[in-house]
C-alpha positions as CSV (number, residue, x, y, z in Angstrom):
1,X,0.0,-0.1,0.0
2,X,2.9,2.3,0.5
3,X,4.1,1.8,-3.1
4,X,3.7,4.5,-5.9
5,X,0.8,2.7,-7.3
6,X,-1.7,1.8,-4.7
7,X,-3.9,-1.2,-5.5
8,X,-7.6,-1.1,-5.8
9,X,-9.2,-3.1,-3.0
10,X,-12.2,-5.1,-3.9
11,X,-14.3,-6.6,-1.3
12,X,-15.9,-9.8,-2.7
13,X,-17.4,-11.3,0.4
14,X,-21.1,-12.2,0.5
15,X,-23.3,-9.1,0.5
16,X,-24.6,-9.7,4.0
17,X,-21.1,-9.6,5.3
18,X,-20.2,-6.6,3.3
19,X,-23.0,-4.7,4.8
20,X,-22.4,-5.9,8.4
21,X,-18.7,-5.2,8.4
22,X,-17.7,-2.9,5.5
23,X,-14.0,-2.4,4.7
24,X,-12.8,1.1,4.4
25,X,-11.6,2.2,0.9
26,X,-12.7,-1.0,-0.7
27,X,-15.1,-1.4,-3.6
28,X,-18.0,-3.9,-2.8
29,X,-18.6,-6.3,-5.7
30,X,-19.8,-9.8,-6.2
31,X,-16.9,-11.9,-7.4
32,X,-18.7,-12.5,-10.7
33,X,-19.1,-8.8,-11.2
34,X,-15.3,-7.9,-11.2
35,X,-14.7,-9.2,-14.9
36,X,-17.0,-6.5,-16.2
37,X,-15.1,-3.6,-14.6
38,X,-12.8,-3.1,-17.6
39,X,-11.4,0.2,-16.2
40,X,-9.5,-1.9,-13.7
41,X,-7.8,-4.2,-16.2
42,X,-4.4,-2.2,-16.1
43,X,-4.6,-1.3,-12.5
44,X,-3.2,-3.3,-9.5
45,X,-6.2,-5.1,-8.0
46,X,-6.5,-6.9,-4.6
47,X,-9.3,-9.3,-4.0
48,X,-10.4,-9.5,-0.5
49,X,-12.6,-12.5,0.6
50,X,-13.6,-14.0,3.9
51,X,-10.2,-15.6,4.3
52,X,-11.7,-19.1,4.0
53,X,-12.4,-19.0,0.3
54,X,-8.8,-19.4,-0.9
55,X,-9.4,-21.8,-3.8
56,X,-12.3,-19.7,-5.2
57,X,-10.2,-16.5,-5.2
58,X,-7.3,-18.3,-6.6
59,X,-9.3,-19.7,-9.5
60,X,-10.8,-16.1,-10.0
61,X,-7.3,-14.6,-10.3
62,X,-6.4,-17.0,-13.0
63,X,-9.7,-16.4,-14.9
64,X,-9.3,-12.6,-14.5
65,X,-5.8,-12.6,-15.9
66,X,-7.0,-14.5,-18.9
67,X,-9.5,-11.8,-19.5
68,X,-6.9,-8.9,-19.3
69,X,-6.5,-8.1,-15.7
70,X,-2.8,-8.2,-15.6
71,X,-2.2,-7.1,-12.0
72,X,-4.7,-9.0,-10.0
73,X,-4.0,-10.8,-6.7
74,X,-5.9,-12.3,-3.8
75,X,-5.1,-11.3,-0.2
76,X,-4.2,-14.4,1.8
77,X,-6.3,-14.4,5.0
78,X,-8.8,-12.1,3.4
79,X,-10.6,-9.4,5.3
80,X,-9.9,-11.0,8.6
81,X,-6.1,-10.7,8.1
82,X,-6.6,-7.1,6.7
83,X,-8.6,-6.1,9.7
84,X,-6.1,-7.8,12.1
85,X,-3.2,-5.9,10.5
86,X,-5.0,-2.5,10.7
87,X,-5.8,-3.0,14.3
88,X,-2.3,-3.8,14.9
89,X,-1.1,-0.4,13.6
90,X,-1.3,-0.6,9.8
91,X,1.7,-2.7,9.0
92,X,2.1,-6.5,9.0
93,X,5.3,-6.2,11.1
94,X,3.3,-4.9,14.0
95,X,0.8,-7.7,14.0
96,X,2.6,-9.8,16.6
97,X,-0.5,-11.7,17.7
98,X,-3.1,-13.7,16.0
99,X,-6.8,-13.0,16.5
100,X,-8.8,-16.0,17.8
101,X,-11.8,-15.6,15.6
102,X,-15.2,-17.2,16.0
103,X,-15.9,-19.8,13.2
104,X,-19.2,-21.6,12.9
105,X,-19.3,-25.4,12.0
106,X,-20.9,-24.8,8.5
107,X,-18.3,-22.2,7.4
108,X,-15.5,-24.4,8.6
109,X,-16.8,-27.4,6.8
110,X,-17.1,-25.4,3.6
111,X,-13.6,-24.1,3.9
112,X,-12.1,-27.7,4.1
113,X,-12.4,-27.8,0.3
114,X,-10.6,-24.5,-0.3
115,X,-7.1,-25.6,-0.3
116,X,-6.3,-24.4,3.2
117,X,-4.1,-26.7,5.3
118,X,-5.9,-26.8,8.7
119,X,-4.3,-27.8,12.0
120,X,-6.8,-28.8,14.6
121,X,-5.9,-28.2,18.3
122,X,-8.3,-30.6,20.0
123,X,-9.2,-29.9,23.7
124,X,-12.4,-31.8,23.2
125,X,-12.8,-35.0,25.2
126,X,-15.7,-36.0,22.9
127,X,-13.6,-35.5,19.7
128,X,-10.7,-37.5,21.2
129,X,-13.1,-40.4,21.8
130,X,-14.5,-40.3,18.2
131,X,-13.4,-42.8,15.6
132,X,-10.8,-42.0,13.0
133,X,-13.3,-42.0,10.2
134,X,-15.1,-39.0,12.0
135,X,-12.0,-36.9,11.9
136,X,-12.2,-33.9,9.6
137,X,-8.4,-33.8,9.2
138,X,-5.6,-36.3,9.0
139,X,-3.8,-37.4,12.1
140,X,-0.8,-35.3,11.1
141,X,-2.9,-32.2,11.3
142,X,-4.3,-33.0,14.7
143,X,-3.0,-31.8,18.0
144,X,-4.8,-33.4,20.9
145,X,-4.3,-32.0,24.4
146,X,-5.6,-33.2,27.7
147,X,-5.9,-31.5,31.0
148,X,-6.4,-33.1,34.4
149,X,-9.2,-32.0,36.8
150,X,-12.9,-31.8,37.0
151,X,-13.4,-28.2,36.3
152,X,-13.0,-24.8,38.1
153,X,-10.5,-22.0,37.7
154,X,-7.5,-24.2,38.1
155,X,-8.5,-26.5,35.3
156,X,-9.4,-23.6,33.1
157,X,-6.1,-22.1,33.6
158,X,-4.4,-25.3,32.6
159,X,-6.6,-25.5,29.5
160,X,-5.7,-22.0,28.5
161,X,-1.9,-22.6,28.9
162,X,-2.1,-26.0,26.9
163,X,-4.0,-24.4,23.9
164,X,-1.7,-21.5,23.9
165,X,1.4,-23.6,24.0
166,X,0.1,-25.9,21.3
167,X,-0.5,-22.9,19.0
168,X,2.9,-21.4,19.6
169,X,4.7,-24.7,19.0
170,X,2.7,-25.1,15.7
171,X,3.7,-21.7,14.4
172,X,7.3,-22.2,15.3
173,X,7.5,-25.4,13.5
174,X,5.6,-24.7,10.4
175,X,7.7,-24.1,7.3
176,X,5.6,-24.4,4.2
177,X,5.0,-20.8,3.5
178,X,3.6,-21.6,-0.1
179,X,0.4,-23.2,1.2
180,X,-2.2,-21.2,3.1
181,X,-2.5,-22.6,6.6
182,X,-4.7,-21.9,9.5
183,X,-5.4,-23.2,13.1
184,X,-8.7,-24.0,14.5
185,X,-9.2,-24.8,18.3
186,X,-12.0,-27.3,19.0
187,X,-13.2,-27.9,22.6
188,X,-16.4,-29.3,24.0
189,X,-19.5,-27.2,23.9
190,X,-19.5,-27.0,27.7
191,X,-16.4,-24.8,27.6
192,X,-17.2,-21.3,28.6
193,X,-16.7,-18.0,26.8
194,X,-14.4,-17.0,29.5
195,X,-11.9,-19.7,28.6
196,X,-12.0,-18.6,25.0
197,X,-11.4,-14.9,25.9
198,X,-8.4,-16.1,28.2
199,X,-7.0,-18.0,25.2
200,X,-7.4,-14.9,23.0
201,X,-5.6,-12.7,25.6
202,X,-2.8,-15.1,25.9
203,X,-2.3,-15.2,22.1
204,X,-2.4,-11.5,22.1
205,X,0.8,-11.3,24.1
206,X,3.9,-10.6,21.9
207,X,5.5,-14.0,21.4
208,X,8.0,-13.3,18.7
209,X,10.1,-10.6,17.1
210,X,8.4,-8.6,14.5
211,X,8.1,-10.1,11.1
212,X,8.6,-13.6,12.3
213,X,6.6,-16.7,11.5
214,X,4.5,-16.1,14.6
215,X,2.3,-13.7,12.7
216,X,1.6,-16.0,9.7
217,X,-1.1,-18.5,11.1
218,X,-4.6,-17.2,11.6
219,X,-6.4,-18.7,14.5
220,X,-10.0,-19.6,14.9
221,X,-12.3,-20.9,17.6
222,X,-15.0,-23.4,16.6
223,X,-18.3,-22.3,17.8
224,X,-20.4,-24.9,19.4
225,X,-17.4,-27.1,19.9
226,X,-17.1,-30.7,18.5
227,X,-20.8,-31.3,19.3
228,X,-21.6,-28.4,16.9
229,X,-19.5,-29.9,14.2
230,X,-21.1,-33.2,14.6
231,X,-24.6,-31.7,14.5
232,X,-23.7,-30.0,11.2
233,X,-22.3,-33.0,9.6
234,X,-25.4,-35.0,10.5
235,X,-27.7,-32.2,9.2
236,X,-25.7,-32.2,5.9
237,X,-25.9,-35.9,5.6
238,X,-29.7,-35.8,6.2
239,X,-30.2,-33.1,3.6
240,X,-28.2,-35.1,1.0
241,X,-30.0,-38.4,1.8
242,X,-33.3,-36.6,1.4
243,X,-32.2,-35.0,-1.9
244,X,-31.4,-38.4,-3.3
245,X,-34.9,-39.8,-2.6
246,X,-37.1,-40.3,-5.6
247,X,-40.3,-38.5,-5.2
248,X,-43.4,-40.9,-4.9
249,X,-45.9,-40.5,-7.6
250,X,-49.4,-39.6,-6.0
251,X,-52.0,-42.4,-6.3
252,X,-54.3,-41.8,-9.4
253,X,-51.8,-39.8,-11.4
254,X,-51.6,-40.8,-15.1
């Protein structure tokens, strides 16, 4: 943005999201509308999506370049990363801490086919008891943590520390910068919002020098926990099963 030729920002998130959380200085367009804006073909253009539509925007960039948009790119992390950077002072080097963003099960399931490599930090007892064929990611992308105790502030403190440590260990070890990656924390639905806020505060503490890998992995908190994920999977399966049923012909129809 500090270059001589500032890019045109195009917000291509769903209309409902654009209205609810508009981005300053960004054009609001549907992704399918961008190709018709011929006046932008020779301008630097940056597409900003939700951050979970990586594959869709990558494909859109390829198609737009074929149609004459020579300087079009998609912002990795989308509007979420843009907002996080702006809140940190306007430059990526100041964004020393990830934002632990809420993520509903439906949105996360949809993102699994978008080319993002997800790491799951599981603090869910129910998830850890589930069978392998129920896991949304491979074993290599799953970090399971267990905390002793039956509840209370002491156990919550241990849970916060374990989740934070697992995240920091992951970002220290990840090396594949070419592939978009993200982390999602999955707990049981009984885990309180207080714990989530404590984890977010722990992640907000500077944990690395400016510009280090510590700033590169967006972090999400799955709303409804593992139980919410299971319910969404069951609902989707039921819809698909119903859609595959043949409609019965009413009696007497010729």
